[in-house]
N, C-alpha and C positions, 0 to 999 in steps of 0.2 A: 504493500500500500504506500510505502514511502516513495515519493517522487522528487527528483532534483532536476531543475530546468535551468540550464546556463544560457546566458546571453551576454552581449557586449563585445564579442570577438570581431575581428575584421582585419583589414590590411592597412598598415600605416608605414610612414617613412621613419627611418631611424631618428630617434630623438623625440618621437611623438608619444602620446599617451593613450591608454585604453583602460576602461573600467569594466571588469567582468562581474557579473551578478549571478548568483545562484539562489533561486527561489525554491525553498523546501516546503513540502506539504506532508502531513501525517507524521511529523517528527515532534518529539518532545524537546524541551529546552536543555535536557541533559546530554543530547547528542554532541559528539565531537565532529566538527566539520572542517573542510579545507579544500585545497586544490592540488591536483596532480598535473604533470605535463608529460606528454609522450611525443617523441620525435622519431622519424623513420629509423628503423634498425635498433631502437633502444626500448627498454622496458619502461612502463609507466612509473614515474617517480614522484614522490611527494614534493611539493614546493613550499607550502605553508599550511598550518593548521591553527585552529582557534577553539578554545574551550567555550562552554556554554556561558561562562562569565566574562568572556571577552579577552582572555589571555592569549596572545599570539605566539607562535613559534615558527621560526624560519630555520630549517636544518638541512642536513644531508648535503647533496651535491650542489644545492642552490644557495646555501646560506651566504656565501661570499659574493656570488654573482648578482644576487638580487638585493643585497643590503643597501639601504638608502634609496632604492628605486621602487620596490614593491611593498605594498601595505595591505595586510588582510584585516578585515573588520567584519562585524556582525551586528545586525539589528535584531535583537531578541524578540521584539514585538511581533515581527512577521517571519522570523526564522530565515532571513535572507543574509547570505554571506557575500562579501565583495572582495575583489582583488584589484586594487588600484595599481596600475602599471605605468610608471613614468620613465622617461629617458630610455625608451625601448631600443634594443639592439637587435640586429639580425639573429643573434644566437638565442634570443627569446622565442623565436618562431617554434610553433608546435601546436598540438591539440591540447587544450586545457580542460580537465575534467573536474567537476565538483564531486566531492565524496563525503559520506557521512557514516558514522558508526557510533554505537553507544559506548564503545571502548576505544580510548585513544591508542592503546597498544595495537589494536587491529589496524587502525589508520596508518600508523607509522611503520607497521610491518608490510604495508602494501596490499592489504586485503580487507578494506572496508566493506561492509555488507551492502552498501548502496552507492551507485554511481549515477552521475548525470550522463547525458548523451555526448557531451563534449562540444567545445566551441573552438574554431580555428583562429589562431593568431598568427599573422604573417607580417614580418617586419623586413622591409627592404632597405638596402643601403643607398 
């Protein structure tokens, strides 16, 4: 019954900005939510996650590359998660997936129970 719908992707020039949105339905406020990225030939990897109380985490392969450029946030009133992406670079190109799980350990292990359909982000130089 849980549904995650992403929006906000598109094509931009390097240095531009995008704001990804993930509208969640049939989830409770205790869900851990966040964003994954997948590029050709690579596994889907977590980019950022956020607790139900709004504590963000940027980790793994992306912590250094996105620091100071990406910001994850959440509106608890409507269970919507955002990823503000500034100063975009071609290396940010990929399909971004919203994900949710009641356990943050499942999220960071790469196996959240719920996935969105993905939204394409393309950054040209």
